[in-house]
DOMARVEX-804556 format. One record per residue (C-alpha): x, y, z negated. Coordinates in steps of 0.02 Angstrom, whole numbers, plus 32768, in hexadecimal, padded with zeros to 4 digits. Example, Ala and Ser with C-alpha at 12.3 -4.5 7.8 and 13.67 -1.06 7.14 Angstrom:
<rs>
{r {8267, 7F1F, 7E7A}},
{r {82AC, 7FCB, 7E9B}},
</rs>
This chain:
<rs>
{r {810D, 8090, 7E6B}},
{r {806D, 803C, 7E31}},
{r {7FED, 7FD8, 7E8F}},
{r {7F5B, 7F70, 7E45}},
{r {7EF7, 7EE6, 7E91}},
{r {7E68, 7E75, 7E51}},
{r {7E98, 7DC0, 7E43}},
{r {7E13, 7D5C, 7E98}},
{r {7E07, 7CA9, 7E56}},
{r {7D9C, 7C17, 7E95}},
{r {7CFD, 7C57, 7E3E}},
{r {7C84, 7CC6, 7E9E}},
{r {7C94, 7D83, 7EA3}},
{r {7BFB, 7DE9, 7E90}},
{r {7BF2, 7EA1, 7EBA}},
{r {7B7F, 7F06, 7E45}},
{r {7B40, 7FA4, 7E8E}},
{r {7B94, 8033, 7E39}},
{r {7C01, 7FBE, 7DD1}},
{r {7CAC, 7F6F, 7DE8}},
{r {7CBC, 7EC0, 7E38}},
{r {7C8E, 7E3F, 7DB4}},
{r {7CB6, 7D88, 7DB2}},
{r {7C38, 7D02, 7D8F}},
{r {7C6E, 7C9E, 7CF9}},
{r {7C25, 7BFB, 7CBA}},
{r {7C7B, 7C07, 7C0F}},
{r {7BF8, 7BE5, 7B8A}},
{r {7BDC, 7C6B, 7B02}},
{r {7BD6, 7D03, 7B7C}},
{r {7B30, 7D5B, 7B6E}},
{r {7B29, 7D8B, 7C28}},
{r {7B99, 7D00, 7C6D}},
{r {7C11, 7D7E, 7CBD}},
{r {7CBB, 7DC2, 7C99}},
{r {7D1F, 7E4A, 7CF0}},
{r {7D91, 7E22, 7D80}},
{r {7E47, 7E02, 7D4B}},
{r {7EB9, 7E8B, 7D98}},
{r {7F70, 7E7F, 7DB6}},
{r {7FE5, 7F11, 7DCC}},
{r {807F, 7F16, 7E3A}},
{r {8100, 7F9C, 7E0D}},
{r {81B9, 7FC8, 7E15}},
{r {822C, 7FC4, 7D7B}},
{r {82E5, 7FE9, 7D5E}},
{r {82E2, 7F89, 7CBA}},
{r {8373, 7F14, 7CF2}},
{r {83DE, 7FA2, 7D37}},
{r {839B, 7FA4, 7DEB}},
{r {82ED, 7FBA, 7E34}},
{r {8287, 7F1B, 7E41}},
{r {81D6, 7EF0, 7E6A}},
{r {816B, 7EA8, 7DDE}},
{r {80BC, 7E71, 7DC2}},
{r {8056, 7E6A, 7D1F}},
{r {7FA9, 7E56, 7CE0}},
{r {7F4A, 7EF7, 7CC5}},
{r {7F61, 7EEB, 7C0D}},
{r {801F, 7EE7, 7C23}},
{r {8030, 7E2A, 7C01}},
{r {8090, 7DAB, 7C6E}},
{r {8105, 7E29, 7CBC}},
{r {816E, 7DCE, 7D41}},
{r {81FE, 7E07, 7DB1}},
{r {81D3, 7DD2, 7E67}},
{r {826C, 7E12, 7EC6}},
{r {8303, 7DE0, 7E55}},
{r {8399, 7E24, 7EB4}},
{r {841C, 7EAE, 7E99}},
{r {83D7, 7F1F, 7F22}},
{r {8356, 7FA7, 7F0C}},
{r {82A1, 7F63, 7F20}},
{r {820E, 7FDC, 7F0B}},
{r {8169, 8023, 7F4F}},
{r {80FD, 7F86, 7F46}},
{r {8059, 7F82, 7FA4}},
{r {7FD9, 7EF2, 7F96}},
{r {7F8B, 7EA9, 8030}},
{r {7ECD, 7EBC, 8033}},
{r {7EB2, 7E06, 800D}},
{r {7F31, 7E09, 7F79}},
{r {7F9B, 7D7C, 7FBD}},
{r {8033, 7DE4, 7FF3}},
{r {8097, 7E78, 7FBD}},
{r {80F4, 7EF0, 8032}},
{r {8187, 7F4C, 7FE9}},
{r {8226, 7FB1, 8012}},
{r {82D2, 7F6A, 7FFB}},
{r {8387, 7F96, 8022}},
{r {83C5, 7EE5, 800A}},
{r {8405, 7EDA, 80BE}},
{r {8461, 7F86, 80B7}},
{r {83DA, 8006, 80D3}},
{r {8322, 801A, 80A2}},
{r {82AC, 7FA7, 8105}},
{r {81FE, 7F68, 80F6}},
{r {81E8, 7EB4, 80A9}},
{r {8155, 7E48, 8088}},
{r {8143, 7DBD, 8006}},
{r {80BE, 7D4C, 7FBA}},
{r {806E, 7D85, 7F1B}},
{r {80DC, 7D10, 7EB5}},
{r {817C, 7D50, 7F04}},
{r {8198, 7CC1, 7F7F}},
{r {81BA, 7CD1, 803A}},
{r {8212, 7D7B, 8031}},
{r {822F, 7DB1, 80E6}},
{r {826C, 7E4D, 813B}},
{r {81EA, 7EA2, 81AF}},
{r {8252, 7F2F, 81F7}},
{r {8309, 7F2C, 822E}},
{r {8364, 7FCD, 825A}},
{r {83E9, 8043, 8212}},
{r {8369, 80CE, 81E0}},
{r {82FF, 80D8, 8140}},
{r {8255, 807E, 814B}},
{r {81E2, 8098, 80B4}},
{r {8133, 80BB, 8070}},
{r {80DD, 801C, 80B1}},
{r {801F, 801B, 80B3}},
{r {7FAF, 7F85, 80F1}},
{r {7F21, 7F96, 816E}},
{r {7E7E, 7F61, 8128}},
{r {7E7C, 7EB9, 8184}},
{r {7F2C, 7E8D, 8146}},
{r {7F70, 7E7D, 81F9}},
{r {7FE1, 7F1C, 8202}},
{r {8047, 7F8C, 8198}},
{r {805B, 8043, 81AA}},
{r {80FE, 808F, 8169}},
{r {8174, 8129, 8177}},
{r {821A, 811E, 81D3}},
{r {82A9, 8190, 8204}},
{r {82E2, 8121, 8291}},
{r {82BE, 81A4, 8317}},
{r {8315, 8235, 82C2}},
{r {828F, 8279, 824D}},
{r {820F, 8223, 81E2}},
{r {8178, 81E2, 8245}},
{r {80EC, 8165, 8226}},
{r {80F4, 80B7, 8276}},
{r {8088, 801F, 827A}},
{r {80C0, 7F6A, 828D}},
{r {806B, 7EBE, 8283}},
{r {8093, 7E5A, 81E6}},
{r {80FB, 7DE3, 824E}},
{r {816C, 7E75, 8288}},
{r {8123, 7E7A, 8337}},
{r {80D8, 7F11, 838F}},
{r {8138, 7F9C, 833B}},
{r {80EA, 8040, 836B}},
{r {8110, 80F8, 8346}},
{r {8068, 8156, 832E}},
{r {80A9, 8209, 8300}},
{r {8121, 826B, 836D}},
{r {814C, 8318, 8334}},
{r {81E3, 8373, 82E8}},
{r {8193, 8380, 823C}},
{r {8196, 82FC, 81B0}},
{r {8109, 827F, 81B3}},
{r {810C, 8205, 8121}},
{r {80A1, 81A8, 809A}},
{r {8022, 8150, 810F}},
{r {7F88, 810B, 80CC}},
{r {7F0F, 80A2, 8132}},
{r {7E52, 80C6, 811E}},
{r {7DE3, 803D, 80E2}},
{r {7D89, 802C, 8187}},
{r {7E2F, 801E, 81E1}},
{r {7E10, 80AF, 825D}},
{r {7E79, 8138, 820F}},
{r {7F1F, 814F, 81B7}},
{r {7F39, 81E0, 813C}},
{r {7FE7, 8220, 8127}},
{r {8050, 82B2, 80E2}},
{r {808E, 8326, 8166}},
{r {80F1, 83CA, 816C}},
{r {80C1, 83ED, 8225}},
{r {805E, 8487, 81F4}},
{r {80F4, 84D5, 8191}},
{r {80D9, 8487, 80E6}},
{r {80A2, 83E0, 80A4}},
{r {7FEB, 83BA, 80C9}},
{r {7F7A, 8323, 80CF}},
{r {7F4C, 82EB, 8181}},
{r {7EE1, 8262, 81C7}},
{r {7F03, 8215, 8271}},
{r {7EBC, 8189, 82D8}},
{r {7F1B, 80E9, 82C9}},
{r {7F6A, 810F, 8379}},
{r {7FA1, 81BA, 833D}},
{r {7F1F, 821E, 8396}},
{r {7EAF, 82A2, 834C}},
{r {7F19, 82E7, 82BD}},
{r {7EB7, 834B, 8240}},
{r {7EF8, 83BC, 81B2}},
{r {7E85, 8397, 811C}},
{r {7ED4, 840B, 8098}},
{r {7F12, 84AE, 80EB}},
{r {7F60, 8511, 805B}},
{r {800B, 8551, 8035}},
{r {8027, 84D9, 7FA3}},
{r {8075, 842B, 7FB0}},
{r {7FF6, 839F, 7FD8}},
{r {802F, 82EC, 7FED}},
{r {801E, 8231, 7FC9}},
{r {7F6B, 8216, 8005}},
{r {7F01, 8183, 7FC5}},
{r {7E5D, 8148, 800B}},
{r {7DC7, 811D, 7F9C}},
{r {7D7E, 8070, 7FB9}},
{r {7CF2, 805D, 8037}},
{r {7C47, 804A, 7FE8}},
{r {7B95, 8047, 8028}},
{r {7B64, 80E0, 7FCC}},
{r {7BF5, 8154, 7FF9}},
{r {7C68, 816E, 808A}},
{r {7D20, 815B, 806B}},
{r {7D72, 81F4, 801C}},
{r {7E26, 8228, 8011}},
{r {7E84, 825B, 7F75}},
{r {7F32, 82A6, 7F72}},
{r {7FAB, 82A8, 7EE3}},
</rs>
């Protein structure tokens, strides 16, 4: 599991058309007065014998264990503003969705049931999470507010629906589904309506990821 996010500090961020975000920098000696945004990466590691969630700088420096317990913690997902990380943990007996601050503080459980909940993905406004759960007998997609309220099942079929990924504009959720007989990429409205098979081939397709929204291009999906 690997998820990166640009660390935004107090200095201004400037978006250059066709280029990555750059951070204004007043350090003398720089020809253009600008440096690249500092990125941090969240990832899972078993280096201490069990799976934990870590963060590090993009160059691999300053690696830090955020979760620090004997359970299995994995599948980190950054909030859109970079202040929180959702993750999956079995520290309370089965796999549930948890949220913590980016420094590992205030770890709290978001879901609470005897089934498996996993694959958290943030809405673009940071107000909700989509995730996959087996609580109703087979794996379906659910959404929930970040305070744990308004839990809602948005898929309802006997197939497997999993790996949700919220669109940058907040109107769609992509997911992996076997409802057509094999694993395909679908997009659905956030209330579960209007499912559409994007891939339609006999091979395995799964784990969708949206491209960021930009002015020049509409959002696109990639599967891996």
